[in-house]
N, C-alpha and C positions, 0 to 999 in steps of 0.2 A: 482630334483624331486625323483629320485630313492633313494637317501639317506634319504629323509624324509619319504618315504614309509617303507624303511627298519628300520628306527628308530621307526616309529609307530608300526610296527610288533613286533620289539623286545621289546619294552616297554609295549605291550598289551594294547595300547590306541586306543579308537574307532577313526574311521575315521572322525566322526562328530566333533571331537575336533578342526578340521582345516576346517570347513564348510564355504563356500563361502556365502556372503550375498545374500538374496533374493531380486531381484531388479525389480520386476513387481507387479503392482496393480491388481494381479489376485488372484484366490483362492489358488495358490500355496504359496503366501505370507500372508495368513491370518490364524488364528487360534481362537477358542472360548475360552473365559475365563469365568469360573463359578464364580458367585458372592455370597458372604456370604455362601458358602457351601451348597447352595441350588440348585434348578434346573434352576434358572435364569441365563442366560449367555449373554455375549456381545461379538461381533466379534471385532477384531483387526487386523490391517494390521501391519506386523513386518518384520524386515530384517533378524532376527535370531529366531529360536524356542525358547520360553520361558522355556520350560522343559528341555533343553540341555544345560549343563555347557559349557561355552566358556570363557576360560582364557584371550583371547585376548580383550574382551569387558571391556573398562574402563570408559564408559559414556553412557549416554542415551539422545535421543532427542525424546521428546514426542510431537506430533503435533496434537492439538485438532481442529476439523473442526468448521466451523460457522454454521449458521441457516440453510444452505442448505444441511446440513447432508451428505456431500460428502467427506467421509474420505479417499477414494481411491485418489482423487485429492491432498488432504493434504498430503498423504503419498508419492506421487510423488514429491511434493514440498520438503518435508523432505529429500528424496532420493537426489534430486538435491543439497540441501545445504550440506549434508554430503559428497557427491562427490566433490563439489566445495572446501570444507574445507579439502579435502585429509584424511577425517575420516571414510570412509565405512568399513574399516577392524576392527576398534576398537570402533565403535559406534553402538548401536542398535537404529533403528529408529522405533517408534511405533505410530501408528495412530488409536485410538479407534473410533468406529462408535457409536454414540448416536442416534439410530433409533426412529422414531415416526409415529404412525398410530392412529390418533385420530378423523379422518374425518374433522378436520377444517383446510385444507389447507396442512396437512402432510399426505402422503399415502405411506410410505415406505412399502416395502413387508417384513414382519417380518418372521423369521425362528421359529421353534418350541422352546418354551422357552426363546425366545430373549427379553430382556428388552424393554419395550415400554415406552418411556418418552413422557410427554406432549409437544406439538409443541408450544404452545403459553403460555402466563401467567407465572405461577411458573413452568417452564421447567427445563431441565437438565442444561441449561446455568445459572440458578440462584440457583442451588441446590435444585430444586424441587424433590418431591417423584415420583418414577415410578408408571405408571398407573396400571400395572399387578404385582407389588410387593411393597406393602406399606413399607416394611423394607428397601427399597434402596431409 
């Protein structure tokens, strides 16, 4: 460990280059992704920050939740799969949240500027348009 720290210091590399994966479905493992360079945004769960370069990542596992919109549980399942495959150190696990609050069965609490997808009909599952941003 001391050699690694000395090597990092001597090369001037940031400590984040050797970041450990985030392994909990809590706010510590989430980040907001802006969509179409506008104000609309979507929450994702991820094992590594998207804005930090990580040379050890060689693949991605993207886990999309079902109609229950429980991205946190799907993130946990993705973590378990990566762990069982021995791939936590070189795989980024991402689980996006497709939130919906349209009064017809879906009542997710939406954050400011969070994309609101239809719950039924032409929803996010079928490529439908977002309710609060017709360009998405």
